[in-house]
C-alpha positions in Angstrom: 2.6 18.4 20.2 4.4 16.2 17.7 3.2 13.1 15.9 2.9 11.3 12.6 0.1 10.9 10.0 -0.5 7.1 10.2 -3.4 6.8 7.7 -5.0 8.9 5.0 -8.4 8.3 3.4 -10.6 10.0 0.8 -14.3 9.5 0.2 -15.0 9.8 -3.6 -18.8 9.7 -3.1 -20.3 11.3 -0.1 -21.6 8.8 2.5 -20.4 5.8 0.6 -17.3 3.9 1.8 -14.0 5.3 0.7 -10.4 4.3 0.0 -7.1 4.3 2.0 -4.4 6.1 0.1 -0.7 6.7 0.5 -0.9 10.4 -0.2 -3.4 13.2 -0.6 -3.1 16.3 -2.7 -4.7 19.2 -0.9 -5.5 22.9 -1.3 -8.0 25.3 0.2 -11.0 23.2 -1.1 -9.8 20.1 0.9 -8.4 16.9 -0.5 -8.4 16.1 -4.3 -11.5 14.1 -5.2 -12.9 14.0 -1.6 -16.7 14.1 -1.7 -16.5 15.2 -5.4 -19.6 13.0 -6.1 -22.9 12.6 -4.3 -26.3 11.0 -4.5 -29.4 13.2 -4.5 -33.1 12.4 -3.9 -36.1 14.8 -3.7 -37.4 16.1 -0.4 -40.4 18.5 -0.2 -40.1 19.2 -3.8 -36.5 20.1 -3.8 -33.2 18.2 -4.5 -31.6 16.8 -1.3 -28.1 15.5 -1.0 -28.4 12.1 0.5 -26.3 10.9 3.5 -26.3 7.9 5.8 -28.8 9.7 7.9 -31.6 9.2 5.3 -30.3 6.0 3.7 -28.2 3.9 6.1 -27.4 1.3 3.5 -25.3 3.9 1.7 -22.5 2.9 4.0 -22.4 -0.6 2.5 -21.6 0.8 -0.9 -18.1 2.0 -1.6 -16.3 4.1 -4.2 -12.7 4.4 -5.3 -10.6 6.2 -7.8 -7.9 3.5 -7.7 -4.2 4.0 -8.5 -4.5 6.8 -11.1 -3.8 10.5 -10.5 -6.6 12.4 -8.8 -6.6 16.0 -9.9 -7.7 18.8 -7.7 -9.5 20.5 -10.6 -10.9 17.5 -12.4 -11.0 14.3 -10.4 -11.7 11.2 -12.4 -15.0 9.3 -12.2 -15.0 6.7 -9.4 -15.8 3.0 -9.6 -18.7 2.2 -7.3 -19.1 -1.2 -5.6 -22.4 -2.6 -4.4 -22.8 -4.5 -1.1 -22.9 -7.7 -3.3 -19.6 -6.8 -4.9 -20.9 -5.7 -8.3 -19.0 -2.8 -9.8 -20.2 0.1 -11.8 -18.5 3.1 -13.4 -20.0 6.4 -12.3 -21.3 6.9 -15.8 -22.9 3.5 -16.1 -26.6 4.0 -16.8 -27.4 0.9 -14.7 -25.9 2.5 -11.5 -28.9 4.7 -10.5 -31.3 1.8 -10.9 -29.0 -0.5 -8.8 -28.8 2.2 -6.1 -32.5 2.7 -6.1 -33.3 -1.0 -5.8 -30.9 -1.3 -2.8 -31.7 2.0 -1.0 -35.4 2.0 -1.7 -35.7 5.4 -3.3 -35.0 7.1 -6.6 -31.6 8.8 -6.8 -29.7 11.0 -9.1 -26.0 11.2 -9.4 -24.1 14.5 -9.2 -20.5 15.5 -9.6 -18.9 18.7 -8.3 -15.1 19.2 -8.4 -15.5 22.0 -5.9 -16.3 19.1 -3.4 -19.4 18.6 -1.3 -18.3 18.2 2.3 -20.8 19.0 5.1 -18.4 21.8 6.1 -17.2 23.4 2.8 -13.5 23.6 2.1 -12.3 21.4 4.8 -10.6 18.1 5.9 -11.3 16.1 9.1 -8.4 15.1 11.3 -8.7 12.5 14.1 -6.2 11.4 16.7 -5.4 7.9 18.0 -5.5 8.8 21.7 -9.0 10.1 21.4 -10.2 7.0 19.5 -8.7 4.7 22.1 -10.3 6.7 24.9 -13.7 6.2 23.4 -12.9 2.5 22.9 -12.0 2.2 26.6 -15.4 3.7 27.4 -17.5 1.8 24.9 -15.5 -1.2 23.6 -13.9 -1.8 20.2 -14.9 0.7 17.4 -14.0 0.6 13.7 -12.1 3.9 13.1 -13.9 4.2 9.8 -17.0 5.3 11.8 -15.4 8.8 12.1 -14.9 9.2 8.3 -11.7 11.1 8.7 -9.2 12.2 6.0 -6.1 12.2 8.2 -5.5 10.1 11.3 -2.7 11.1 13.5 -0.7 9.4 16.3 0.7 12.1 18.6 2.1 12.8 22.0 -1.0 14.5 23.2 -3.7 13.3 25.6 -7.2 12.2 24.5 -9.3 15.0 23.2 -6.5 17.6 23.4 -7.5 18.7 19.9 -10.8 20.1 21.3 -8.7 23.0 22.6 -6.6 23.7 19.4 -9.1 25.8 17.4 -7.3 28.6 15.6 -3.9 26.9 15.7 -2.1 25.5 12.6 -1.3 21.9 12.2 1.8 21.2 10.1 1.6 17.8 8.3 4.7 17.4 6.2 4.8 20.4 3.9 1.1 21.2 4.4 -0.3 23.7 6.8 -3.8 23.2 8.0 -5.7 25.9 9.8 -7.6 24.2 12.6 -11.2 25.4 12.4 -13.3 23.9 15.2 -13.9 20.4 16.8 -16.2 18.2 14.8 -19.7 18.0 16.3 -20.8 14.5 15.5 -24.2 13.4 14.2 -25.8 10.0 13.9 -23.4 8.8 11.1 -20.8 7.3 13.5 -23.5 5.2 15.1 -23.7 3.1 11.9 -21.3 0.2 11.6 -19.3 0.7 8.3 -19.3 -3.0 7.5 -22.9 -4.0 8.5 -24.8 -0.7 8.8 -26.0 -1.9 12.2 -26.9 1.0 14.5 -25.4 1.7 18.0 -27.2 4.8 19.2 -25.3 4.6 22.5 -22.2 6.0 20.7 -23.8 9.3 20.1 -25.4 9.4 23.5 -22.0 8.7 25.1 -20.2 11.4 23.0 -22.9 13.8 24.0 -22.7 13.0 27.7 -18.9 12.8 28.0 -17.4 14.8 25.2 -19.9 17.5 24.3 -20.7 15.4 21.1 -17.2 16.3 19.7 -14.7 14.0 18.0 -11.9 15.1 15.7 -11.2 18.5 14.4 -12.0 20.3 11.1 -9.2 21.8 9.2 -8.6 23.9 6.1 -5.4 23.6 4.0 -3.5 26.9 3.7 -2.5 26.4 0.1 -1.5 23.6 -2.3 0.5 20.7 -0.8 0.9 17.0 -0.7 0.4 15.0 2.5 1.8 11.4 2.7 1.5 8.6 5.2 4.4 8.9 7.6 4.6 12.7 7.4 5.6 14.4 10.7 2.9 16.4 12.4 3.4 19.4 14.7 1.1 21.9 16.3 1.9 25.6 15.8 -0.1 28.1 17.9 
C-alpha cells in the first residue's frame, strides 16, 4: 500500500473541536498537545473525565493552540471558543463558569502533558476509501466525526486497514506501529457542527463493519509528520 497524508488534526482539549495543522510532532506518547487538556466532572463521588458521551454540547466548543510551537513536553495553553464565538484562555477564571452554564454541569479543567487519549500513547489514522464507503452506505458524513489525527488517501480498498494490525505505517520519516482497528462508540453519531444525533451511524457500523473505523497507531520514536508526506505499509 502506498499513499499520502492529506490532512492532520490535533485536539487540544478532549472532546472539544480541534484544529487542522500542517505538521504534527510525534513521539511514543502520540502527537504534541493532542488531548493534553480535558474537562472533568464528578460521578459517584469520583472525578470523571468528560466526553461527548456525557455532554454532547462539548462538540460545539473548540480549542486551538494557533500558530505557535507546540512542545511535546510542555504544550501551551489553548484558546477555547464557545458555540457563540466567545474566546477564553485556558487559565481564564471565567471559562469554567461559561462551560458549566452551557453544558449544564459543574466542570473542572485539567492539564496533563502526558496526554489523555482514550487509548494511551496513540494516534488515530483514518483512510479516505473507508470514509467514502460509509458515505455510499449512509450519505454524506463530515470526516470530523471520526476525530482522527492523520487522514490518508491510499491505493487500498475500503476497510483494508482492519487487517493491518501489527504492521508498521511509514508516514514521511515517522514510523507508526499499527495497534488495532478503532472500535467506535457513540461519539461519531454527533454532528460536529450541530451536535445533532444520528444513531443509525453506529448501528450501521456495528452491522456492516464490526463497529470498526480507522486504526490506532503508536509512533516508534520522535518524528515530524507533515501534510503531503508519503505513506507506505511495512509488514
